[in-house]
C-alpha positions as CSV (number, residue, x, y, z in Angstrom):
1,M,47.8,6.1,-18.5
2,A,50.5,6.2,-21.1
3,R,51.6,3.2,-23.2
4,L,54.8,1.9,-21.5
5,C,57.6,-0.1,-23.0
6,V,60.1,-1.7,-20.6
7,V,63.4,-2.8,-22.1
8,G,65.3,-4.8,-19.5
9,S,66.4,-7.9,-17.7
10,V,64.6,-10.9,-16.6
11,N,66.2,-13.3,-14.1
12,M,65.4,-16.3,-12.0
13,D,65.9,-15.1,-8.4
14,M,67.5,-17.5,-5.8
15,T,66.7,-15.9,-2.4
16,C,68.3,-17.1,0.8
17,A,67.2,-15.8,4.2
18,V,69.9,-15.5,6.8
19,D,70.2,-13.9,10.3
20,A,73.1,-11.8,9.2
21,L,74.8,-11.1,5.9
22,P,78.1,-13.0,5.6
23,R,81.4,-11.1,6.0
24,P,84.2,-11.7,3.5
25,G,85.5,-15.3,3.9
26,E,82.5,-16.3,6.2
27,T,80.0,-19.1,5.6
28,V,76.5,-18.8,7.0
29,L,73.5,-21.1,7.0
30,A,70.3,-20.0,5.4
31,S,67.0,-20.6,7.1
32,S,65.2,-20.8,3.7
33,L,65.8,-20.9,-0.1
34,N,63.2,-19.6,-2.6
35,Y,63.2,-19.6,-6.4
36,A,61.1,-17.0,-8.1
37,P,61.0,-14.9,-11.4
38,G,62.6,-11.5,-11.1
39,G,65.1,-9.2,-12.9
40,K,64.9,-5.5,-12.8
41,G,63.1,-5.2,-16.2
42,G,60.6,-7.9,-15.4
43,N,59.9,-6.6,-12.0
44,Q,59.4,-3.1,-13.2
45,A,57.0,-4.3,-16.0
46,V,54.9,-6.3,-13.6
47,A,54.8,-3.4,-11.1
48,A,53.6,-1.1,-13.9
49,V,50.9,-3.4,-15.0
50,R,49.6,-3.9,-11.5
51,A,49.5,-0.1,-11.2
52,G,47.2,0.0,-14.2
53,A,49.5,0.6,-17.1
54,Q,49.5,-1.1,-20.5
55,V,53.0,-2.6,-20.8
56,Q,55.1,-4.2,-23.5
57,F,58.3,-5.9,-22.3
58,I,61.4,-6.4,-24.4
59,G,63.8,-9.0,-22.8
60,A,65.6,-12.2,-23.4
61,V,65.7,-15.6,-21.8
62,G,67.9,-18.6,-22.6
63,D,67.0,-22.1,-23.8
64,D,67.2,-23.7,-20.3
65,D,64.5,-24.8,-17.8
66,K,64.2,-21.3,-16.4
67,A,62.8,-19.8,-19.6
68,A,59.3,-21.1,-19.5
69,P,58.5,-20.0,-15.9
70,L,60.0,-16.6,-16.5
71,W,57.8,-16.0,-19.5
72,A,54.8,-17.4,-17.8
73,H,55.2,-15.1,-14.8
74,L,55.2,-12.0,-17.1
75,S,52.4,-13.2,-19.3
76,D,50.2,-14.3,-16.3
77,N,50.6,-10.7,-14.9
78,G,49.4,-9.2,-18.2
79,V,52.8,-8.0,-19.6
80,G,52.9,-8.0,-23.4
81,L,55.8,-10.0,-24.8
82,D,55.4,-9.2,-28.5
83,A,59.1,-8.5,-29.0
84,S,60.8,-10.6,-26.3
85,V,63.1,-13.4,-27.5
86,S,64.8,-16.7,-26.5
87,V,68.5,-17.0,-27.2
88,P,71.0,-19.9,-26.9
89,G,72.5,-20.4,-23.4
90,P,71.4,-19.9,-19.8
91,S,68.8,-17.4,-18.6
92,G,69.8,-14.7,-16.2
93,T,70.1,-15.7,-12.6
94,A,70.2,-13.5,-9.4
95,I,71.5,-14.8,-6.1
96,I,69.9,-12.7,-3.3
97,V,70.8,-12.9,0.4
98,V,68.3,-11.2,2.8
99,D,69.1,-10.7,6.5
100,G,66.9,-10.4,9.6
101,H,66.8,-6.6,9.2
102,A,65.5,-6.8,5.6
103,E,68.8,-5.7,4.2
104,N,70.2,-7.6,1.1
105,T,73.1,-8.3,-1.1
106,I,72.6,-9.4,-4.8
107,V,74.9,-11.0,-7.3
108,V,73.6,-11.3,-10.9
109,A,74.8,-13.7,-13.6
110,P,73.3,-11.9,-16.7
111,G,73.1,-14.9,-19.0
112,A,70.7,-14.2,-21.9
113,N,70.3,-10.6,-20.8
114,G,73.8,-10.0,-22.1
115,Q,72.5,-10.8,-25.6
116,L,69.4,-8.5,-25.6
117,S,69.0,-6.3,-28.6
118,V,66.3,-4.0,-29.9
119,S,67.4,-4.2,-33.6
120,S,64.6,-6.6,-34.7
121,A,61.6,-5.2,-36.6
122,A,59.3,-6.4,-33.8
123,A,61.3,-4.6,-31.1
124,R,61.5,-1.4,-33.1
125,A,57.7,-1.5,-33.7
126,V,57.1,-1.8,-29.9
127,V,59.4,0.9,-29.0
128,E,58.1,3.3,-31.6
129,R,54.5,2.8,-30.4
130,C,55.2,3.7,-26.7
131,D,54.6,6.9,-24.9
132,V,57.2,6.2,-22.2
133,L,60.2,4.0,-22.4
134,L,61.8,2.6,-19.2
135,T,65.1,0.9,-19.2
136,Q,67.9,0.0,-16.7
137,L,71.5,-1.1,-16.6
138,E,71.1,-4.8,-16.0
139,I,71.3,-5.2,-19.8
140,P,74.1,-4.0,-22.1
141,V,74.4,-0.2,-22.0
142,G,74.5,-0.2,-25.8
143,T,71.1,-1.9,-25.9
144,A,69.7,0.7,-23.5
145,V,71.1,3.5,-25.7
146,D,69.6,2.0,-28.9
147,A,66.2,1.7,-27.2
148,A,66.4,5.2,-25.9
149,R,67.4,6.6,-29.2
150,Q,64.5,4.9,-31.0
151,A,62.1,6.1,-28.4
152,K,63.4,9.6,-28.5
153,T,63.1,9.7,-32.3
154,A,59.5,8.6,-32.0
155,G,58.7,11.3,-29.5
156,A,58.5,9.2,-26.3
157,V,59.6,10.1,-22.8
158,V,62.9,8.2,-22.0
159,M,63.2,7.1,-18.4
160,V,66.3,5.4,-17.1
161,N,66.7,3.5,-13.8
162,A,70.4,4.0,-13.2
163,S,70.8,0.6,-11.5
164,P,73.0,-1.3,-11.0
165,A,75.9,1.2,-10.4
166,G,79.6,0.4,-11.1
167,H,80.0,1.4,-14.7
168,P,83.3,2.8,-16.0
169,P,83.6,6.6,-16.4
170,G,82.2,7.7,-19.7
171,A,80.2,4.5,-20.3
172,L,76.9,6.2,-19.5
173,A,77.5,9.5,-21.3
174,E,75.4,8.8,-24.4
175,L,72.5,7.3,-22.4
176,A,72.6,10.4,-20.2
177,E,72.2,12.7,-23.2
178,L,69.0,10.7,-24.2
179,A,67.4,10.4,-20.8
180,D,64.5,12.7,-19.9
181,V,64.0,11.2,-16.5
182,V,66.6,9.4,-14.4
183,I,65.8,7.3,-11.3
184,A,68.7,6.6,-8.9
185,N,69.4,5.9,-5.3
186,E,71.9,8.1,-3.5
187,D,75.0,6.1,-4.5
188,E,73.9,5.7,-8.2
189,A,73.1,9.4,-8.3
190,E,76.8,10.2,-7.7
191,E,77.9,8.1,-10.7
192,W,75.4,9.4,-13.2
193,P,76.9,12.0,-15.6
194,G,75.0,15.3,-16.0
195,R,71.4,16.0,-15.1
196,P,68.3,15.1,-17.2
197,T,65.1,17.2,-17.3
198,Y,64.0,15.4,-14.2
199,F,66.3,13.6,-11.7
200,V,64.5,11.4,-9.2
201,T,66.5,10.3,-6.2
202,T,65.1,7.4,-4.1
203,L,65.8,7.8,-0.4
204,G,64.6,4.5,1.0
205,P,62.3,4.9,4.0
206,R,62.7,8.7,3.7
207,G,60.8,8.7,0.4
208,A,62.0,10.3,-2.9
209,Q,63.1,13.7,-4.3
210,C,62.5,15.1,-7.8
211,V,64.6,17.9,-9.1
212,S,64.3,19.8,-12.4
213,A,65.7,23.1,-13.6
214,E,62.5,24.9,-12.5
215,D,61.3,22.9,-9.5
216,E,62.2,20.6,-6.6
217,F,60.0,18.6,-4.4
218,W,60.2,15.8,-1.9
219,V,57.6,13.0,-1.1
220,P,57.7,11.0,2.1
221,A,57.2,7.3,2.1
222,P,54.5,5.6,4.2
223,S,55.9,4.2,7.4
224,V,56.0,0.4,7.3
225,Q,57.7,-2.5,9.1
226,A,59.8,-3.8,6.2
227,V,60.3,-7.5,5.7
228,D,62.4,-7.5,2.5
229,T,63.5,-4.4,0.6
230,T,64.9,-6.4,-2.4
231,G,62.2,-5.3,-4.9
232,A,61.4,-1.9,-3.6
233,G,63.5,0.0,-6.2
234,D,62.1,-1.9,-9.1
235,V,58.5,-1.4,-7.9
236,F,59.2,2.4,-7.5
237,A,60.6,2.6,-11.0
238,G,57.7,0.6,-12.6
239,V,55.0,2.6,-10.8
240,L,56.6,5.9,-11.5
241,A,56.8,5.1,-15.2
242,A,53.2,3.9,-15.2
243,H,52.0,7.2,-13.8
244,W,54.5,9.6,-15.5
245,P,52.7,11.7,-18.1
246,P,53.7,11.6,-21.8
247,G,55.1,14.9,-23.0
248,P,56.0,17.8,-20.6
249,G,53.3,17.1,-18.0
250,S,52.6,19.3,-15.0
251,R,54.0,19.6,-11.5
252,T,50.7,18.1,-10.2
253,E,51.1,15.1,-12.5
254,H,54.8,14.6,-11.5
255,L,54.0,14.9,-7.8
256,A,51.1,12.4,-8.1
257,A,53.4,9.9,-9.9
258,L,56.1,10.3,-7.2
259,Q,53.5,9.8,-4.4
260,R,52.3,6.6,-6.0
261,A,55.8,5.3,-6.6
262,C,56.8,5.9,-3.0
263,A,53.6,4.3,-1.7
264,A,54.0,1.2,-3.9
265,A,57.7,0.8,-3.0
266,A,56.9,0.9,0.8
267,L,54.1,-1.7,0.4
268,S,56.4,-4.0,-1.6
269,T,58.7,-4.3,1.4
270,L,56.0,-6.1,3.3
271,I,56.2,-9.2,1.0
272,P,59.3,-11.4,0.7
273,G,60.9,-11.6,-2.7
274,A,61.2,-9.2,-5.6
275,G,59.2,-10.6,-8.5
276,D,55.8,-10.8,-6.9
277,C,55.9,-8.0,-4.3
278,A,54.3,-5.2,-6.3
279,P,50.9,-4.0,-5.0
280,D,47.9,-3.4,-7.1
281,A,46.4,0.0,-8.0
282,R,43.7,-0.2,-5.2
283,A,46.4,-0.8,-2.5
284,I,48.5,2.0,-3.9
285,E,45.7,4.5,-3.9
286,A,44.7,3.5,-0.3
287,A,48.3,4.0,0.8
288,V,48.5,7.4,-0.8
289,S,45.2,8.5,0.7
290,G,46.3,7.2,4.1
291,S,49.6,9.1,4.0
292,S,48.3,12.4,2.7
């Protein structure tokens, strides 16, 4: 597998389980409350490691009591933290509400993620050594652009998970020019400017589609009884990046990467929470074999 660098967010997730998501102005009671490490970048890094990749993560935590468990979670999962940093202020926090149908709403307070930079010598060294760079939009867009530019100059594949959506028109133009592969759900795909070499659209339980100038293919997702879909998109992105070939690659390699990402995302919905729901390589391969 390629050497992967993930530049992204790390949050402490506060997950509430409810029967139904609250309507505007409504208060509902939760049946449970759980605290666990998460964040798009951290989740994707863990998913990639569990899929078998060698991963370095560049992220930022604060100087509060959330910092130590956030770093421990990544380190314990085998994620390299050579260029990650601690900054003054609170760590990122996500408030997640999951209903009885496995649907969710998420509010993120970025905290330290808003101070993330890749300007240090350590960060530049990590980015320049990678074969594939994966970044997202839960950090400053300017930081994602800087990381993508460094990786592009070093000859790496630049992969962007276009999540979360909601950015002003024009804010993503420079990042779009640098991206080789974009991963987006159907709503995020409408916001993304232009088309990269490969555009991967996630379709939930319907699988995913990959479109390039020369080709287009769709991969179905294994059928499962989902418990919590919160981390599925992050697992998909991390596993896709883990299996994506450095350089141009072949249709066979791209199809195999998409199959494994779809299988891993489906399996992740069987486990509550986002930070620890990623399956290992053996489970992914078994799911791919079972659905083929």
